[in-house]
C-alpha positions as CSV (number, residue, x, y, z in Angstrom):
1,M,-5.6,161.3,-34.2
2,M,-8.5,163.5,-35.2
3,I,-10.1,165.6,-32.4
4,P,-13.9,165.7,-32.8
5,Q,-15.5,169.1,-33.3
6,Y,-18.6,169.8,-31.4
7,S,-21.3,172.4,-32.0
8,S,-22.0,175.1,-29.4
9,K,-25.3,173.3,-28.7
10,E,-23.5,170.0,-28.1
11,R,-20.9,171.7,-25.8
12,H,-23.7,173.4,-23.8
13,L,-25.5,170.0,-23.3
14,C,-22.3,168.4,-22.2
15,S,-21.6,171.2,-19.7
16,E,-25.1,170.7,-18.2
17,R,-24.5,167.0,-17.7
18,V,-20.9,166.9,-16.7
19,Q,-19.1,169.1,-14.1
20,V,-15.5,169.1,-13.1
21,W,-14.7,170.1,-9.5
22,R,-11.2,171.0,-8.4
23,G,-10.0,169.9,-5.0
24,K,-7.6,171.7,-2.6
25,S,-4.8,169.5,-4.0
26,G,-5.4,170.8,-7.5
27,R,-6.8,167.5,-8.7
28,R,-9.9,167.5,-10.8
29,Y,-12.8,165.3,-10.3
30,V,-15.4,164.6,-13.0
31,H,-19.0,164.4,-11.9
32,T,-22.2,163.5,-13.7
33,V,-25.0,166.1,-13.0
34,Y,-28.5,165.1,-12.0
35,P,-31.5,167.2,-10.8
36,A,-31.7,166.7,-7.0
37,E,-35.1,165.0,-7.3
38,A,-34.0,162.6,-10.0
39,C,-30.6,161.4,-8.8
40,P,-30.4,157.6,-8.7
41,E,-28.7,155.9,-5.8
42,M,-25.5,154.1,-6.9
43,S,-23.0,151.9,-5.2
44,N,-19.5,153.3,-4.6
45,A,-20.5,156.8,-5.6
46,I,-19.5,160.2,-4.1
47,Y,-22.4,162.6,-4.0
48,L,-22.0,166.4,-4.1
49,A,-25.1,168.5,-3.3
50,V,-25.0,171.6,-5.4
51,G,-27.1,174.8,-5.3
52,R,-27.6,177.1,-8.3
53,T,-27.3,180.9,-7.7
54,P,-29.8,183.2,-9.4
55,S,-27.2,183.8,-12.1
56,G,-27.0,180.0,-12.7
57,A,-23.6,179.5,-11.1
58,R,-23.1,176.2,-9.3
59,R,-22.2,176.2,-5.6
60,P,-21.3,173.1,-3.7
61,L,-23.2,172.7,-0.4
62,A,-22.4,169.2,1.1
63,I,-20.7,166.0,0.2
64,D,-21.0,162.4,1.2
65,G,-20.2,158.9,0.0
66,K,-23.3,157.2,1.4
67,R,-26.3,156.1,-0.6
68,A,-28.7,157.5,2.0
69,F,-27.4,161.0,1.2
70,V,-29.4,161.1,-2.1
71,P,-32.9,160.8,-0.7
72,A,-32.0,163.1,2.2
73,V,-31.0,165.9,-0.2
74,H,-34.3,166.1,-2.0
75,A,-36.8,164.7,0.5
76,E,-39.4,167.4,1.0
77,R,-36.8,170.0,-0.1
78,T,-35.1,169.9,3.3
79,P,-31.7,171.7,3.7
80,C,-28.9,169.4,2.6
81,A,-26.6,170.4,5.5
82,S,-27.4,171.7,9.0
83,G,-27.1,175.5,9.3
84,R,-27.3,176.1,5.6
85,E,-30.2,178.1,4.2
86,T,-29.7,177.0,0.6
87,W,-31.4,174.0,-1.0
88,A,-29.7,171.5,-3.3
89,D,-30.8,171.9,-6.9
90,E,-28.5,169.3,-8.3
91,V,-26.6,166.2,-7.1
92,H,-23.2,165.7,-8.8
93,V,-22.0,162.1,-8.8
94,H,-18.4,161.1,-8.9
95,L,-18.0,157.4,-9.9
96,L,-14.2,157.1,-10.5
97,A,-12.9,156.3,-7.0
98,Q,-12.0,152.6,-7.2
99,C,-11.9,151.9,-3.4
100,D,-13.0,153.3,-0.1
101,E,-9.5,154.8,0.5
102,Q,-9.7,156.7,-2.8
103,A,-13.2,157.8,-2.1
104,T,-12.2,159.2,1.3
105,R,-9.3,161.1,-0.4
106,V,-11.7,162.7,-3.0
107,I,-14.2,163.7,-0.3
108,D,-11.5,165.1,1.9
109,D,-9.9,167.0,-1.0
110,L,-13.2,168.6,-2.1
111,R,-14.3,169.4,1.5
112,A,-11.0,171.2,2.1
113,E,-11.4,173.3,-1.0
114,Y,-15.0,174.3,-0.6
115,G,-15.4,174.1,3.2
116,L,-18.1,171.5,2.9
117,P,-19.8,169.7,5.7
118,L,-19.9,165.9,5.6
119,N,-23.6,165.2,5.6
């Protein structure tokens, strides 16, 4: 099997569109990255609100599995979680949980690792 070779530009574009977050369990969860103001609402998705530091590093702010979470994150640039002073710049969407039970496990695992509030 041949492994494809990607240019540095292709790798950079991929890293801007896809992010892998590790849970407390050590499991990794692949997310598609959207600007907060352009994230579509999707059924059966897990939404992770993410802020960018001045250096460009990503920092998770809040997580939820509800469709109403997306408009709340970017509506009038309101804080995505109570008590937080940081705005969400991106919404990372995980679509691989196949049922509510799996979605709950993913949310709990990421919350435990990053100390995230459930929005």
